[in-house]
FIMARTOR-334624 format. One record per atom (N, C-alpha, C): x, z, y. Coordinates in pm, whole numbers, plus 32768, in hexadecimal, padded with zeros to 4 digits. Layout:
! FIMARTOR-334624
XZY ...
***
This chain:
! FIMARTOR-334624
6BDB961C0889 6B6F96680849 6B92968007B7 6B8696FC0789 6BA997200701 6B3F96EF069F 6B6A96DF0621 6B0B96BF05B7 6ABC973D0597 6A39973905A8 69E697B00593 69D197C904FE 69CF984804D9 69A8986D0451 691198610445 68E1986803CB 684F986003B8 680998D503FA 6847994B03F5 680B99C10435 680699AE04CC 687199760506 687399600596 680B98F905C0 67FE98900573 6798982A0592 670D9866058C 66F598BC052A 667098FB051D 665299560594 66B799A205BF 669E9A01062B 668799B906AF 66CC994806C5 66B298FB073F 662498C70741 65F4989906CE 656C986306C6 650298D006D5 6529994D06BB 64C899BB06BB 64AF99F60745 64FD99CD07AB 64E399FF0832 646199C10864 64039A180887 637899F008A1 635C99F20938 6345997D0973 632D99750A03 62AF99BF0A2D 624499B009E2 61C799F40A05 61D99A8A0A05 62219ABC09A2 623D9B4C0998 628D9B790A12 62F19B2B0A36 63479B4D0AA8 62F69B550B29 62A49AF10B45 62579AEF0BC1 61F49B620BC4 61B59B7E0B53 61559BED0B4D 619A9C720B6D 62099C8E0B2A 624E9D0E0B41 62849D180BCF 62B89CA90C02 62F09CAD0C89 62839CC70CF0 62129C840CE4 61A59C9A0D43 61709D280D3B 61659D5D0CC3 61359DE70CB4 61979E4C0CEE 62179E2F0CE3 627A9E8C0D1A 627F9E840DB3 62789E0A0DEA 62789DFB0E7C 61FD9E3C0EBA 618E9E3E0E70 61139E790EA4 611C9F100EB6 61819F500E7C 61969FE00E92 61F09FF00F0D 61BEA02A0F7A 620AA0320FF8 6273A0A10FF5 62D9A08D0FA4 6337A0F90F82 63A2A10F0FED 6375A1261066 63D0A14510D5 6414A1CB10BB 6496A1CF10D6 64E1A24A10BD 64A2A2C410FD 6492A32D10AE 645BA3AA10DF 63C4A3B610D6 637FA34D10AB 62EDA352109F 62C5A36D100D 6248A3990FF6 621CA3AE0F6C 6228A3310F15 621CA2BB0F53 6223A23F0F05 62AFA2280ECC 6315A2670F05 639BA25C0ECD 639EA29B0E41 6351A3050E2E 6345A3410DA9 62E5A2F10D51 627DA2BC0D8E 621BA26E0D42 625DA1F60CFD 62B5A1B00D43 62F2A1390D09 6350A15E0C96 638DA1D40C9C 63E3A1FF0C2F 6392A21C0BB0 631DA2550BC1 62C5A26C0B4E 6290A1E80B16 6276A1890B6F 624DA1040B41 62BCA0C60AEB 6338A0CF0B1B 63A9A0990AD1 63BAA0DF0A4B 63A8A1620A49 63B4A1AD09CB 634EA17D0964 62D3A1640990 626BA1320932 6292A0A908F9 62C6A053094E 62EE9FCD091F 63629FD608BD 63BFA03108D5 642EA0430877 63FDA07607F1 639CA0CF07F4 6362A1000776 631FA08E072A 62DBA0350773 629B9FC20732 63019F6506F0 637C9F6A0721 63E79F1706E8 64369F63067D 63FB9FD0064B 6434A01E05DC 64B7A06205FF 64C9A083067E 653FA0CD06A8 652AA1630696 6596A1A90681 6596A23B068F 65A2A2580723 653FA29D075B 6538A2AE07EC 6556A33D0815 65ADA34B0876 65C8A3CB08B7 6591A3C10944 6527A40C095E 64E8A41209E3 64EFA4A20A11 6533A4BB0A80 654AA5460AA7 6543A5560B3F 651AA5CE0B6D 651CA5EA0BFC 65AAA60A0C2A 65D7A5C60C91 665CA5DD0CC6 665DA6610D13 66C4A6B00CFE 66D1A7310D42 66FFA7180DD1 66A1A71D0E2F 66C2A7000EBB 6714A76E0EFB 6709A7E80EC7 675CA8550EFC 67EFA83B0EDE 680BA80E0E62 6895A7EA0E40 68C5A7760E96 686EA7140EA8 6894A69F0EF6 68B4A6C30F87 687BA7300FB7 6892A7591042 6910A7AD1052 6944A7E20FE3 69B3A8410FEF 6A33A8150FA8 6A2BA7BE0F46 6AA2A7980EFB 6B00A7440F52 6B80A75F0F47 6BE1A71D0F9E 6BECA6870F84 6BCDA65B0F0B 6BD9A5CC0EED 6B56A5810EFC 6AECA5C50F29 6A6BA5820F3D 6A76A51F0FAF 6A31A4AE0FA5 6A45A4431008 69FCA455108C 69A5A4B81098 695BA4CA1115 68DCA4791116 687DA4A21169 67FCA45F1175 67D9A4511208 678DA3E81227 6763A3D012B0 66CDA3DE12C3 6685A3F91256 65F6A4131260 65D9A499121D 6568A4D31242 6540A5521206 64F3A5371185 6516A57F111C 64D2A572109C 64A4A5FB106C 642CA5FF1033 63FEA6780FEF 640DA66B0F58 641FA5EF0F28 643BA5D80E9B 6480A5510E8C 64C3A5420E1C 6501A4C30DF8 6512A4C30D61 650AA44D0D26 650FA4410C94 6579A3DD0C6A 65BBA3FD0BFC 6615A39F0BBD 65D6A36C0B3E 65F9A2F10B19 65C6A2BA0A9B 6631A2620A5C 6646A27809DC 66A3A227098D 665EA201090C 665FA18108EF 662BA151086F 669DA119081D 66A7A14607A1 6713A1190749 66D9A0D006D2 6700A05206C4 66DAA004064F 673FA02405E1 6715A0640576 6776A0930513 67BBA02004CA 6834A03804A0 687B9FDB044A 6883A01403BE 68B79FC70364 68C69FF902DB 6931A06302D3 698AA0640336 69EEA0CD0340 69CBA12603B6 69DFA1A803A8 69C8A2050415 6A3EA2010477 6A2FA24804E2 6A9DA2560540 6A7AA22805CC 6AE0A21F061F 6AD0A1F806A9 6AA2A16606AF 6A41A1450704 6A18A0B90710 6A8DA05D0733 6A8E9FE906F3 6AF79F880711 6AE29F49079A 6A649F4207C7 6A439F020847 69D59F51088B 69E69F64090E 69809FA10963 69559F3B09CB 68D39F2D09DE 689B9EE10A4D 68599F470AA8 688D9F560B22 685F9FC10B7C 68239F840BFA 67A69FAB0C18 67669F760C90 67159FDF0CD9 67119FD30D5E 66C3A0330DAC 66379FFF0DC6 65D9A05C0DC8 654CA03B0DD9 6516A0640E61 6566A0AC0EB1 653AA0D00F38 654CA05A0F96 64FCA0570FFE 65019FEB1062 6504A02810ED 65279FD6114F 6525A00211DA 649A9FEA1214 6479A0291284 63F6A01212C2 63E19F7F12E7 63649F5A12FA 63439ECD1314 635D9EA313A4 636C9F021400 637E9EDD148C 62FA9EAF14CA 63039E5B152E 628D9E291574 623F9DCC1518 61CB9DF914EC 617D9DAA148C 61479D2914C9 61429D22154D 61139CA8158D 61739C341576 61EF9C511551 62529BE91539 62479BAF14AC 61FC9BF11456 61EB9BC213CC 61789B5D13C5 61829B011365 61159AA1134F 609D9AE2130E 60B19B5512D1 60459BA11291 60729C30127F 601F9C7F123D 60439D0A1221 60C39D0C11CD 612B9D5111FC 61AB9D4E11B3 61A49D8B1128 613C9DDA110E 612F9E17108A 60BC9DDD1039 608D9D691062 60329D191011 60809C9B0FEC 60C19C9A0F77 61189C290F55 60CB9BA70F4D 610B9B3C0F79 60CB9AB90F72 61319A530F41 60FF99ED0EFC 6150997F0ECB 6148990B0F2C 61BA98D20F4C 61BC985F0FA5 6244981C0FA1 624697990F93 62C497510F91 631F97770F1E 62E4979D0EAD 633397C30E3A 6373984B0E43 6344989D0EA1 637E99210EB7 6311998B0EBE 63389A070EA0 62E29A7C0EB6 630C9AB80F3B 62AB9AC80F96 62C39AFC101C 62939B8D1022 62DE9BE21068 62B49C6C107D 632C9CC6108C 63149D3A10C7 63819D9A10DB 63B69DC91052 64389DC01043 64799DEB0FC8 64879D7E0F5F 64479D0A0F73 644F9CA00F0F 64E09C760EF8 652B9C670F66 65B79C3F0F5D 66129CB80F49 65FB9D220F93 66549D960F94 660B9E120F62 660F9E2E0EDD 66439DD30E79 65EC9DD40DFC 65689DD20E12 650E9DD70D9F 65179D5A0D49 653E9CE80D87 65559C710D38 65C39C860CD2 662E9CCB0CFA 669B9CE80C9E 66749D4B0C32 66239DAE0C55 65F49E0F0BF2 659E9DC90B89 65449D720BB8 64ED9D290B5A 653F9CC90B05 65A69C8B0B3C 65FD9C350AEC 663E9C850A7A 66659D000A96 669F9D560A2E 66389D7409C1 65BE9D9609EB 65549DB0098A 65369D340937 65339CBF097A 65129C430935 657D9C2108CD 65FA9C4008EB 66659C29088A 664F9C7E080D 662E9CFC0823 66159D5507B2 659A9D280764 65319CFE07AC 64B99CCD0769 64D79C520715 65309BFB0746 65539B8206FC 65A19BA4067C 65FB9C030685 66449C2F060E 65E29C6305A4 65839CB205D2 651E9CEA0577 64C69C7C053D 64979C1F0592 643E9BB50565 64839B570502 65059B430517 65519AEA04BE 65739B2C0439 65509BAC042A 65699BF203AC 65FB9C0E0392 66479C2103FD 66D79C3603F0 66F59CCB03EA 67499CF2038D 67759D7D0381 68019D8903BA 680F9DE0041D 68909DF7045C 68E29E590409 69659E45040A 69BE9EA103C4 69CE9F220414 69E19F150497 69F49F8A04ED 69849F910554 6968A0060589 68F8A01605E8 690C9FC9066A 689B9FA806A8 68919F6D072C 683D9FCA0781 68679FE807FB 681DA0460850 67F4A00608D3 677EA02D0903 6750A0070988 673FA08709DA 6784A08D0A4A 677AA0FF0AA5 6721A0D80B1A 66B6A1210B30 6663A1100BA6 6682A1810C06 66B3A15F0C7E 66DFA1C70CDA 6696A1BD0D5F 668EA22D0DA4 6651A2340E29 66BAA25B0E8E 6694A2540F0E 66EBA2850F78 6765A2300F91 676BA1B60F5A 67E0A1620F72 67E9A1391004 6776A1201042 6775A0F010CC 67A7A1591130 67A6A1D7110A 67D1A23E1169 6840A296112F 6891A25E10D6 6906A2AB10AB 692CA29C101A 68CBA2940FC0 68EBA2860F32 68C8A2FF0EDF 6863A34A0F07 6839A3C20EBF 6821A3A70E2B 67D7A33C0E0B 67AEA3250D81 6822A3080D24 687FA2B20D4F 68F2A2940CFB 6948A3110CE7 6959A35D0D52 69A5A3DA0D48 6967A4370CE1 68E3A4490CE7 689EA4A30C8A 68A2A46E0BFB 689AA3EA0BEB 689CA3AE0B66 6923A3C10B23 698EA3A80B6C 6A13A3BC0B35 6A2EA4500B1C 69FEA4A40B76 6A10A5340B66 69C7A5680AEA 695BA5260AC4 690FA54F0A4E 6954A52209CC 69B9A4D009D9 6A05A4A80963 69E8A41D0930 699BA3D0097B 697DA3470952 69EDA2EB0981 6A39A2B60923 6AA8A2600944 6AA2A1E208ED 6B0BA19508ED 6B13A11D089C 6B9FA0E408A4 6BBBA083084F 6C3EA0430851 6C4B9FE408C8 6BDE9F9F08E9 6BDB9F3D0954 6B599F4A09A0 6B589F1F0A1E 6ADD9F260A6D 6AD09EAA0AC5 6A569E740AC8 6A339E090B26 69C09E3C0B7B 69CF9E310BFF 69679E570C5D 692A9DD70C94 68AA9DBC0C76 686F9D3B0C9E 683B9D370D2E 68909D620D8B 68729D500E18 686E9CB90E37 68289C900EA2 68279C020EC6 68B29BD30EF2 68E59B6D0EB0 696E9B400ECB 69769AAC0EF0 69049A6C0F0A 690399DF0F34 695199890ED1 693C99A40E50 697499560DE2 6A0C99620DD7 6A4599CA0E11 6AD499E80E00 6AE09A630DA8 6B5B9A850D82 6B789B030D3F 6BC79B580DA2 6B999BCF0DBB 6BD99C280E1C 6C2B9C900DD2 6CAE9C8E0DEA 6D089CEA0DA5 6D3C9D5A0DFF 6D129D5B0E7D 6D3E9DC50ED7 6CD79DD90F45 6CC79E550F70 6C6E9E730FDF 6CB49ED3103E 6CA99EB510BE 6CE09F0F1123 6C8D9F8F1125 6CC59FF51160 6C7AA0711170 6C38A07811F9 6BECA0E1120E 6BA8A0F3128F 6B8CA18612A6 6BA0A1B21320 6B83A23B134A 6B24A23913C0 6AD0A29D13C7 6A72A2AA1437 6AA1A31B1493 6A9EA3001514 6AD1A3631575 6A6EA37815E6 6A7EA3E91629 6A33A40716A3 6A97A42B1711 6A83A3F11787 6AD3A41117FC 6A79A4531864 6AA6A4C3189B 6A5EA5061908 6AB8A5011983 6A8BA4B219E5 6ADBA4981A5D 6AA3A4ED1ACF 6AF4A5431B09 6AC1A5981B76 6ACAA5531BFE 6A6FA57B1C54 6A72A54F1CDF 6A56A5C61D3A 6A31A5AA1DB5 6A0DA6141E13 6994A5E51E62 6926A62F1E59 68A7A6051E96 68AAA60F1F2E 6862A5B31F6C 6851A5B31FFD 67D6A55E201D 67A1A5702096 6732A51C20C1 6765A48C20CD 6712A42E20A1 673DA3A220A2 675AA36F212E 671AA3AA2192 6734A380221B 67C1A3A52248 67FCA4062205 6885A4302223 68D7A42F21A3 68D3A3BD2163 690FA3B520DE 69A6A3C920E1 69E4A3B62157 6A73A3CB2162 6A9AA45D2149 6A35A4B72152 6A4FA5442137 6A4DA56420A2 6A1BA5052053 6A13A51B1FC3 6A76A4C51F77 6A72A4D31EF3 6AC3A4801E99 6A64A44C1E2E 6A52A3CA1E2C 69F4A38E1DCE 6A2EA3881D41 69E8A3C61CE4 6A13A3BF1C58 6A0DA3301C24 69B2A2E11C5D 69A8A2551C33 6A25A2081C5D 6A52A21C1CD8 6ACAA1D61D07 6B46A2041CBA 6B4BA2841C98 6BBBA2B51C48 6BB9A2751BBC 6B42A2681B86 6B38A22A1B02 6B62A1981B05 6B46A1531B72 6B6FA0C71B7D 6C06A0BB1B6A 6C52A1181BA2 6CE3A1161B91 6D08A1351B00 6CC3A1951AC5 6CDDA1B91A39 6CBFA14219DF 6C4FA10019F8 6C27A08F19A4 6C8CA01D19AE 6CBDA0011A25 6D219F981A37 6D9F9FB819E7 6DC6A03619E9 6E3BA05F199B 6E25A0521906 6DAEA07318D9 6D8FA067184B 6D8A9FD6181F 6D5F9F7C1878 6D609EED1856 6DF09EBD1841 6E4D9EED1893 6EDA9ECA1880 6F0C9EFE17FA 6EE59F7817D8 6F0B9FB6175A 6ED49F6516E5 6E569F3B16F0 6E189EEA1687 6E679E6A1670 6E8D9E2516DB 6ED69DA816CF 6F5A9DBC1685 6F9F9E2816A1 701F9E43165F 700D9E5815C9 6F9D9E9615A2 6F899EB71514 6F639E3D14BF 6F479DCC14FE 6F279D5414B1 6FA49D071487 70179D2B14BE 70919CE114A3 70B99CEC1410 70E69C7D13D8 71179C76134D 70AC9CA112E8 70309C7D1302 6FC49C9E12A4 6FD69C501222 6FA59C8911B6 6FB09C4B1132 6F729BBF1135 6FB49B5A10FD 6F7E9AD11100 6EF99AC210B7 6ED69B211062 6E549B19101E 6DDF9B25107E 6DF89B5510F7 6D8D9B5A115B 6D6D9AD01194 6DBF9A6E1171 6DA199E51196 6D9E99C9122B 6DF29A0F1277 6DF899F61306 6D889A321357 6D3E9A941320 6CD69AD8136E 6D159B1613EC 6CD09B0C145E 6D0C9B4014D9 6D1B9BD914DB 6CC29C1E1497 6CC89CB1149B 6CB69CEC140F 6D199CDE13B7 6D0E9D1E1333 6D099DB6133C 6D409DEB13A9 6D3F9E7D13BE 6D019E991447 6C849E751456 6C449E7C14D7 6C2A9F091508 6C289F17158D 6C069F9415CF 6B929F75162D 6B209FB11613 6AA89F8B165D 6A5BA007168A 6A2AA0021705 69D2A06B1737 6943A041171B 68FCA09516D0 6873A07216A9 6807A0BE16F2 682CA1291736 67C6A17B1778 6802A1BD17F3 67B6A1BA1862 67DFA1F818DF 676DA24A191A 678FA2BC1952 672CA30D1998 6772A3511A0D 6739A3431A84 677AA37E1AFA 6713A3A11B62 672FA40D1BAB 66DEA4341C1E 6655A4681BF9 6618A4AB1C5C 658FA4DD1C48 6536A4C41CC2 656EA47D1D27 651EA4611DA0 655AA3E81DE6 6504A38A1E0D 6535A30E1E47 6582A3221EC9 6561A38A1F14 65A0A3A01F97 660FA4071F91 6643A41E1F1A 66B3A47B1F0B 672AA4341ECD 67A2A45B1EF6 681BA42C1EB3 681FA46E1E2A 6828A4211DBD 6821A45C1D36 689CA4B11D17 6883A5291CE8 68F2A5831CCB 6917A5881C37 68D6A5341BE6 68F7A5331B56 68CAA4AF1B19 691DA4771AC8 68FBA4001A79 6920A41919E8 68C7A3F3198F 68E1A3FD18FF 68DEA37118C4 6948A34C1881 6952A2CA183F 696EA2E117AB 692BA2951757 6945A29A16C8 6969A20E1698 69C6A208163D 69F3A1851610 6A30A1861586 6A63A1121562 6A9BA0FA14DD 6B28A0C514EB 6B81A0F71498 6C10A0DC14A4 6C45A0AF141C 6C81A0371416 6CB0A0001397 6D31A03F1366 6D36A05512E2 6DADA08A12A0 6DF3A0171258 6E74A007126D 6EBF9F9A1232 6ED09FAB119B 6EE09F3E1154 6EF79F4410C4 6F749F9810A8 6F659FF9104F 6FD4A04E1029 6FF1A0C01088 6FAAA0C610F7 6FBFA130115A 6F6FA1AB1134 6FB0A21E1136 6F6AA29A1118 6F0CA2BF118B 6E9DA3011167 6E3CA32B11CD 6E81A3801238 6ED2A3E0120D 6F15A437126E 6F70A3EB12CC 6FB5A3851298 700DA33612EC 6FBDA2E31350 6F4CA2AD1325 6EF7A25F137F 6EBFA2B813EE 6E95A33113CA 6E63A38D142F 6ED0A3B41491 6F47A3CE145D 6FB6A3F714B4 6FDAA3881517 6FD7A30B14E9 6FF6A29B1542 6F90A29115B3 6F10A2A31592 6EA6A29F15F7 6EB7A312165A 6ECFA38A1626 6EDCA3FF167B 6F53A3F216DA 6FC2A3BB16A7 7038A3A916FC 701CA345176B 6FDAA2D7174A 6FBDA27317B0 6F5AA2A91818 6EF6A2F317EA 6E95A32C1848 6EDAA38A18A9 6F38A3DB1878 6F83A43518D0 6FD4A3E61937 700EA376190C 705AA323196A 6FFFA2E819D5 6F88A2BD19AD 6F29A2851A0D 6F00A2EE1A73 6EE4A3671A43 6EBCA3D31A9F 6F2DA3F41B00 6FA9A3E81AD0 701BA40A1B26 702DA3A71B99 6FEDA3321B92 6FF6A2D01BFF 6F9BA2F31C74 6F3CA34D1C5C 6ED9A3711CC1 6EF1A4001CF0 6EF8A4121D74 6F0CA4991DA9 6E9AA4F51D7D 6E1EA4C01D80 6DACA5121D5A 6DB0A5351CC5 6DC6A4CF1C6F 6DC4A4E71BDE 6E3EA5341BAD 6EA8A5351BFD 6F1AA5891BD9 6EF2A61C1BE0 6EA3A63D1C47 6E75A6C71C57 6DF6A6E41C06 6DABA67B1BE9 6D2BA68B1BA2 6D25A6231B31 6D73A6381AC8 6D7FA5D11A61 6CFEA5B71A14 6CF4A53E19E2 6C82A517198E 6C85A569190D 6C10A59618E5 6C04A5E01868 6BE0A57F17F8 6C2EA580178E 6C19A528171B 6BEAA57816A3 6B82A5471660 6B51A58415E4 6B3FA516157C 6B6EA52F1503 6B56A4D31495 6AD4A4F91452 6A77A49E144D 69EFA4BD141D 69C8A45C13B0 695BA47B136B 691DA41D130F 6974A3F6129A 6960A379126B 69A3A34911F4 6A38A3341209 6A81A343119C 6B12A330119D 6B35A2D0112C 6B55A2531150 6B74A1EC10ED 6C0BA1D210EE 6C4EA1F31083 6CD8A1C81073 6CD8A134104F 6D4BA0F41058 6D57A06D1026 6D65A0720F8D 6D589FFF0F4E 6D689FF90EBD 6D889F6C0E92 6DCC9F5E0E20 6DE99ED90DEF 6E089EDA0D5A 6DF29E680D1E 6E169E520C92 6EAE9E470C88 6EED9E890C26 6F7E9E7B0C19 6FA79DE90C0B 70139DC40C4E 70449D3A0C4A 705F9D110BBA 70319C9A0B97 70499C640B12 6FEF9C990AA5 6F8A9CE80ACA 6F359D220A61 6EE19CB50A1E 6ED29CBB0999 6E889C510951 6DF29C4C096F 6DBA9CB209B1 6D2B9CAA09D2 6D0E9C340A2D 6D699C130A87 6D509BA30AE3 6D429B1F0A98 6DA29AF50A45 6D8C9A7709FD 6D179A7D099B 6CFC9AF30963 6C8B9AFF0907 6C079AE6094F 6BF89B2109C5 6B7D9B0E0A11 6B729A7E0A45 6BE09A490A77 6BDE99BF0AA8 6BB9995D0A38 6BF0997409C2 6BD0991F0951 6B3F99290929 6B0799A3092D 6A7A99B6090A 6A1F996E096E 6A42997409EE 69F299300A55 69F798990A3E 6A6E98640A26 6A7B97D50A0E 6A2C97AA0994 6A3397F80928 69ED97D508AD 695597E508BC 692C9834091F 689D9843093A 686897D80998 68C0977C09C3 6895970F0A1A 68A897280AAD 68F297920AD0 690397B40B5D 698397810B9B 69CF972D0B56 6A4F96FF0B8B 6AB7976D0B82 6B30974F0BAD 6B9D97B00BAA 6BA597F50C32 6B7B98720C3B 6B7298B40CBF 6BFA98D40CFB 6C0198CE0D80 6C7A98F50DC9 6C89998D0DC8 6D0299BB0DDE 6D1D9A490DEC 6D1D9A6D0E7F 6CD89AD80EA4 6CCA9B010F2F 6CD69B9A0F3C 6CE99BC50FB7 6CDB9C520FDD 6C6D9C581046 6C2C9CCB1054 6BC39CDC10B7 6BE79D4B1119 6BB69D421194 6BD89DA711F8 6B7B9E2011F6 6B259E291193 6AC39E96118D 6AEA9EFB1122 6ACD9F79113C 6AE09FE010D6 6A7A9FD11068 6A9D9FF90FEF 6A419FEE0F7F 6A62A0560F15 6A11A0580EAC 6A2AA0B40E3D 6AA1A08A0DE8 6AD7A0140E00 6B4E9FE90DB5 6BBAA0530DBB 6BCBA08E0E33 6C3AA0EC0E44 6C27A1690DEF 6BABA18F0DD1 6B95A2070D81 6BB5A1EF0CED 6B8AA17C0CB9 6BAAA15D0C2E 6C41A1460C1F 6C7DA1000C7F 6D0DA0E80C79 6D5AA16C0C7F 6D2EA1C80CD4 6D71A24A0CDF 6D63A29B0C5F 6CFAA2800C11 6CE6A2C50B91 6D35A2820B21 6D85A21C0B42 6DD8A1DA0ADF 6D91A16C0A92 6D1FA13C0AC8 6CD2A0D30A85 6CE9A0500AD0 6D2B9FEE0A95 6D3E9F6E0AD9 6CB89F310AFF 6CA89F0E0B7D 6C259EEA0BB4 6C319E740C13 6BCC9E1E0C10 6BC19DB30C73 6B2E9D9B0C92 6B169D480CF8 6A8E9D200D1F 6A779C8F0CF6 6A059C760CBD 69D09BEE0CB3 693A9BFA0CA8 68F29BB50CFF 68619BBE0CF8 681E9B520D48 679C9B420D33 67509ADA0D78 67399AFD0E0A 672C9A930E5E 670B9AA90EEA 67849AA50F44 67679AA80FC5 67CC9A9F102E 67C09B191088 682D9B631095 682C9BDE10E6 68049BC41176 68179B4911A6 67EF9B28122F 67599B341245 670A9B3011DA 66799B3E11E6 664A9BCE11D5 66A39C2511A9 667E9CB11192 66649CF71217 660B9D581217 65EC9DAE1289 65A59D6412FA 657F9CE712E7 653D9C9D1351 64B09C74132A 64649C381389 63D89C141370 63C79B94131F 64359B5012FE 642E9AD812AB 645F9AF3121E 64619B7111F6 649A9B941173 644D9B4F1102 64999B1010AA 645E9ACB1037 64C89AB80FCC 649D9A950F54 64F99A7E0EE6 64CC9A030E99 6521999F0E89 64FA992A0E39 64EA99510DA6 647B992D0D6D 6461994E0CE0 64CA99100C87 64F798970CA7 655B98540C54 65DC98A50C4D 660198E70CBB 667C99380CBA 666B99B60C66 65F399F00C67 65DA9A640C12 65E69A3C0B7F 65B199C90B5C 65B8999A0AD1 6647997F0AA8 669699400AFF 672299260ADF 676E99A80ACA 67569A0A0B22 67999A8B0B13 67709ACE0A91 66F09ACA0A6F 66C19B0609F2 67069AC6097A 67129A43097C 675499FE090C 67E89A230905 68289A2A0979 68B59A50097B 68C99ADE0947 68729B3A0970 687D9BC40941 68659BCD08AB 68079B7D0879 67EC9B7F07EA 68669B4F079C 68A59AE307C9 691E9AB20787 698E9B19078E 699F9B550805 6A099BBA0815 69EF9C3107B8 69729C5707A8 69509CC6074F 69799CA606C0 69589C2E0692 697D9C09060A 6A159C0705F8 6A5B9BD6065D 6AEC9BC60651 6B389C480663 6AFE9CAB06A6 6B439D2A06B8 6B159D940654 6A949D920634 6A609DF605D6 6A729DCB0545 6A7D9D47052E 6A8B9D1504A6 6A049CFF0463 6A029CA30404 69869C7E03BD 699A9C8F0327 69389CCB02E6 69399CD50253 68F99C5A0218 
***
């Protein structure tokens, strides 16, 4: 643990637990599911809080027409009629590009079957030292930790030499619309930390992910004479078995930062639809799924590998040779991303966490796509560190320990002082 300066000691003491719990509960109470009006509501809420913290705020409507047509846009999986970006910049005594960016998404996934929740997922509750509710872990806890760090710097009366920025983005869960629009608007920085839930580790790499649709043809017949037809379901069973073999091959020699995860580059079918009558042989099946992109693998190369294997699978079947499966790439497109090897941001963040009382975090990679790849592609060294455990995200037990939010806030405050400088 480093010897803290007087400014660092003051900023650690200024992180306010009551303030953190209040802001987190108020943010979780906004049901900001991607594509709903509440996704915009939470961005305006964040903009007001940034203004209260004396930030210069840029709040703007994202051009959805551009997002639908630009070749580098990440794609969307939900329909939106509007979307908003928000950036708050805490000024430094010197102008210029922010020395540090803290970027977090405010959109959440749907709650699923509400009967599985202990209470209304959008009525936050405190229990066992944690805030429970949809989005608490993924990732409103991280967003509030970023705000709390800035609030602590302000409360401690510390003047930064260079600016600090907080990016609030939407659409992360379905592609990364918000981060794309924020970078496209010109908001950058020297360094970036994304406070996604990392289970007290530091994540320096994230795999990519692509969404696909398969349309498997069959031939309809009466079920009583099913031998006269070709079941699209049975054809898909062969396709799926082949894709499972392909998935297994792609896990070989995975980066050790994945810590022995069985599927760092998983291939999963998430949706199936087939047939239109119980007594008919189904003549069409539609499957949609998610396909992992390896670290350092280009999107085009990953797609080509999938397409080649699918063609090989079809060639094993007499029916699919004549009636091949139709493949479409749909929805979000997540490239992989990683912090450059040996970059000083990693030891700087690890040191800040240790000095904030969080121990020395391990370095990890995650098998999920994230906004890391967009900041990294823009030339901004980026990593993940944030409160919570990704294993609790998207489920009915979602929660965030308040103690972890406080530790993250303290670490971010120290990192801000050490990267932006103190007068």
